[in-house]
C-alpha positions as a Markdown table, in Angstrom:
| # | Residue | x | y | z |
|---|---|---|---|---|
| 1 | Met | -112.7 | -42.7 | 121.5 |
| 2 | Gln | -109.3 | -41.4 | 122.5 |
| 3 | Ser | -107.6 | -43.8 | 120.0 |
| 4 | Leu | -109.8 | -42.5 | 117.2 |
| 5 | Tyr | -108.8 | -38.9 | 118.0 |
| 6 | Ala | -105.1 | -39.9 | 118.1 |
| 7 | Ala | -105.4 | -41.7 | 114.7 |
| 8 | Phe | -107.0 | -38.5 | 113.3 |
| 9 | Leu | -104.2 | -36.4 | 114.6 |
| 10 | Asn | -101.6 | -38.8 | 113.1 |
| 11 | Phe | -103.4 | -38.7 | 109.8 |
| 12 | Lys | -103.5 | -34.9 | 109.9 |
| 13 | Met | -99.8 | -34.7 | 110.7 |
| 14 | Leu | -99.0 | -37.1 | 107.8 |
| 15 | Leu | -101.0 | -34.9 | 105.4 |
| 16 | Asn | -99.2 | -31.8 | 106.6 |
| 17 | Leu | -95.8 | -33.5 | 106.2 |
| 18 | Ile | -96.6 | -34.7 | 102.6 |
| 19 | Gly | -98.1 | -31.3 | 101.7 |
| 20 | Gly | -95.2 | -29.4 | 103.1 |
| 21 | Gly | -92.8 | -31.6 | 101.3 |
| 22 | Ile | -94.6 | -31.1 | 98.0 |
| 23 | Leu | -94.7 | -27.4 | 98.5 |
| 24 | Ala | -91.0 | -27.3 | 99.3 |
| 25 | Leu | -90.3 | -29.2 | 96.0 |
| 26 | Ile | -92.5 | -26.9 | 93.9 |
| 27 | Gly | -91.3 | -23.6 | 95.4 |
| 28 | Gly | -94.1 | -22.6 | 97.8 |
| 29 | Trp | -97.8 | -21.8 | 97.7 |
| 30 | Asp | -98.0 | -18.5 | 96.0 |
| 31 | Thr | -100.8 | -16.8 | 94.0 |
| 32 | Ala | -99.6 | -18.2 | 90.6 |
| 33 | Leu | -99.6 | -21.8 | 91.9 |
| 34 | Lys | -103.0 | -21.3 | 93.6 |
| 35 | Val | -104.5 | -20.0 | 90.2 |
| 36 | Leu | -103.0 | -23.0 | 88.4 |
| 37 | Val | -104.4 | -25.5 | 90.9 |
| 38 | Ile | -107.9 | -23.8 | 90.6 |
| 39 | Met | -107.6 | -23.9 | 86.8 |
| 40 | Val | -106.6 | -27.6 | 86.8 |
| 41 | Ala | -109.6 | -28.5 | 89.0 |
| 42 | Ile | -112.0 | -26.5 | 86.8 |
| 43 | Asp | -110.5 | -28.1 | 83.6 |
| 44 | Tyr | -111.0 | -31.6 | 85.0 |
| 45 | Ile | -114.5 | -30.9 | 86.2 |
| 46 | Thr | -115.5 | -29.3 | 82.8 |
| 47 | Gly | -113.8 | -32.1 | 80.9 |
| 48 | Val | -115.7 | -34.8 | 82.8 |
| 49 | Ser | -118.9 | -32.8 | 82.4 |
| 50 | Ala | -118.4 | -32.5 | 78.7 |
| 51 | Ala | -117.6 | -36.3 | 78.4 |
| 52 | Trp | -120.8 | -37.0 | 80.3 |
| 53 | Tyr | -122.8 | -34.6 | 78.1 |
| 54 | Glu | -121.5 | -36.3 | 75.0 |
| 55 | Arg | -122.1 | -39.8 | 76.5 |
| 56 | Arg | -118.4 | -40.6 | 76.2 |
| 57 | Leu | -117.6 | -40.9 | 80.0 |
| 58 | Asp | -114.9 | -43.5 | 80.5 |
| 59 | Ser | -113.2 | -44.3 | 83.8 |
| 60 | Asn | -109.9 | -45.2 | 82.1 |
| 61 | Ile | -109.8 | -41.9 | 80.3 |
| 62 | Gly | -110.7 | -40.1 | 83.5 |
| 63 | Leu | -107.9 | -41.9 | 85.4 |
| 64 | Trp | -105.5 | -40.9 | 82.6 |
| 65 | Gly | -106.8 | -37.3 | 82.9 |
| 66 | Ile | -106.0 | -37.2 | 86.6 |
| 67 | Ser | -102.5 | -38.6 | 85.9 |
| 68 | Lys | -101.8 | -36.0 | 83.4 |
| 69 | Lys | -103.0 | -33.3 | 85.8 |
| 70 | Ile | -100.6 | -34.6 | 88.4 |
| 71 | Phe | -97.7 | -34.9 | 85.9 |
| 72 | Leu | -98.0 | -31.4 | 84.7 |
| 73 | Phe | -96.5 | -30.2 | 88.0 |
| 74 | Ile | -93.2 | -32.1 | 87.4 |
| 75 | Pro | -91.9 | -29.5 | 84.8 |
| 76 | Ile | -92.7 | -26.8 | 87.4 |
| 77 | Val | -90.6 | -28.6 | 90.0 |
| 78 | Ile | -87.8 | -28.8 | 87.5 |
| 79 | Ala | -88.1 | -25.1 | 86.6 |
| 80 | Tyr | -88.1 | -24.2 | 90.3 |
| 81 | Trp | -84.9 | -26.0 | 90.9 |
| 82 | Leu | -83.3 | -24.6 | 87.8 |
| 83 | Asp | -84.2 | -21.2 | 89.1 |
| 84 | Ile | -82.5 | -22.1 | 92.4 |
| 85 | Leu | -79.4 | -23.3 | 90.5 |
| 86 | Leu | -79.2 | -20.2 | 88.3 |
| 87 | Gly | -80.1 | -17.8 | 91.1 |
| 88 | Lys | -83.1 | -16.5 | 89.2 |
| 89 | Glu | -86.9 | -16.5 | 89.8 |
| 90 | Val | -88.2 | -16.7 | 86.2 |
| 91 | Leu | -88.5 | -20.2 | 84.9 |
| 92 | Arg | -91.0 | -21.5 | 87.5 |
| 93 | Asn | -93.3 | -18.6 | 86.9 |
| 94 | Leu | -93.0 | -19.0 | 83.1 |
| 95 | Ala | -93.9 | -22.7 | 83.4 |
| 96 | Ile | -96.8 | -21.9 | 85.7 |
| 97 | Phe | -98.1 | -19.2 | 83.3 |
| 98 | Phe | -97.8 | -21.6 | 80.4 |
| 99 | Tyr | -99.9 | -24.2 | 82.2 |
| 100 | Ile | -102.4 | -21.6 | 83.3 |
| 101 | Ser | -103.0 | -20.5 | 79.7 |
| 102 | Asn | -103.1 | -24.1 | 78.5 |
| 103 | Glu | -105.7 | -25.0 | 81.2 |
| 104 | Gly | -107.7 | -21.9 | 80.4 |
| 105 | Leu | -107.9 | -22.8 | 76.7 |
| 106 | Ser | -108.9 | -26.4 | 77.6 |
| 107 | Ile | -111.7 | -25.0 | 79.8 |
| 108 | Leu | -113.0 | -22.9 | 76.9 |
| 109 | Glu | -112.9 | -26.0 | 74.7 |
| 110 | Asn | -114.8 | -28.0 | 77.3 |
| 111 | Leu | -117.4 | -25.3 | 77.7 |
| 112 | Ala | -117.9 | -25.1 | 73.9 |
| 113 | Arg | -118.4 | -28.9 | 74.0 |
| 114 | Leu | -121.1 | -28.3 | 76.6 |
| 115 | Gly | -122.8 | -25.9 | 74.3 |
| 116 | Val | -121.8 | -22.7 | 76.2 |
| 117 | Lys | -121.4 | -19.8 | 73.8 |
| 118 | Ile | -117.8 | -18.6 | 73.7 |
| 119 | Pro | -116.9 | -15.1 | 72.4 |
| 120 | Asp | -115.5 | -15.2 | 68.9 |
| 121 | Phe | -112.2 | -13.7 | 69.9 |
| 122 | Leu | -111.6 | -16.4 | 72.4 |
| 123 | Met | -112.5 | -19.1 | 70.0 |
| 124 | Lys | -110.1 | -17.7 | 67.4 |
| 125 | Ala | -107.3 | -17.7 | 70.1 |
| 126 | Leu | -108.2 | -21.3 | 70.9 |
| 127 | Asp | -108.0 | -22.3 | 67.2 |
| 128 | Gln | -104.6 | -20.5 | 66.8 |
| 129 | Phe | -103.3 | -22.2 | 69.9 |
| 130 | Lys | -104.5 | -25.6 | 68.8 |
| 131 | Asn | -102.9 | -25.2 | 65.4 |
| 132 | Lys | -99.5 | -24.1 | 66.8 |
| 133 | His | -99.7 | -26.8 | 69.4 |
| 134 | Ala | -100.4 | -29.5 | 66.7 |
| 135 | Lys | -97.4 | -28.2 | 64.7 |
| 136 | Gly | -95.2 | -28.4 | 67.8 |
| 137 | Glu | -96.3 | -31.9 | 68.5 |
| 138 | Ala | -95.6 | -33.0 | 65.0 |
| 139 | Ser | -92.1 | -31.6 | 65.0 |
| 140 | Thr | -91.4 | -33.2 | 68.4 |
| 141 | Lys | -92.5 | -36.6 | 67.2 |
| 142 | Lys | -90.2 | -36.4 | 64.2 |
| 143 | Thr | -87.1 | -35.6 | 66.3 |
| 144 | Ala | -87.8 | -37.9 | 69.3 |
| 145 | Ile | -85.4 | -40.8 | 69.8 |
């Protein structure tokens, strides 16, 4: 029984070490980052729910969705270290706020797919964002090497 307890403590210490390292890379565990993590979780849950509702649930798509959710934190790490380099505290927060708004719009889209009534002004904002985002992707694809 003692060895099981020791293994649990070692596992807990390992998780603390990994979590602390990630938080050091990303600039700490502040309110903005907490909101983003909550939004990412809600977006993933509503996305899976919408896919299930539409009978389009696919494990490969789900795995890719988790990967994208993890990868979206990389630009925040870059922005944080650029802030450190420049002696400012702006870029990290801008990146986090961008992803919070993006996740919020994705949640609204997922809720609409689930049949939840979304206020018109929010749907208009979603449509405008999608149109601007599509234009941005098109111009990025043209200039990519």
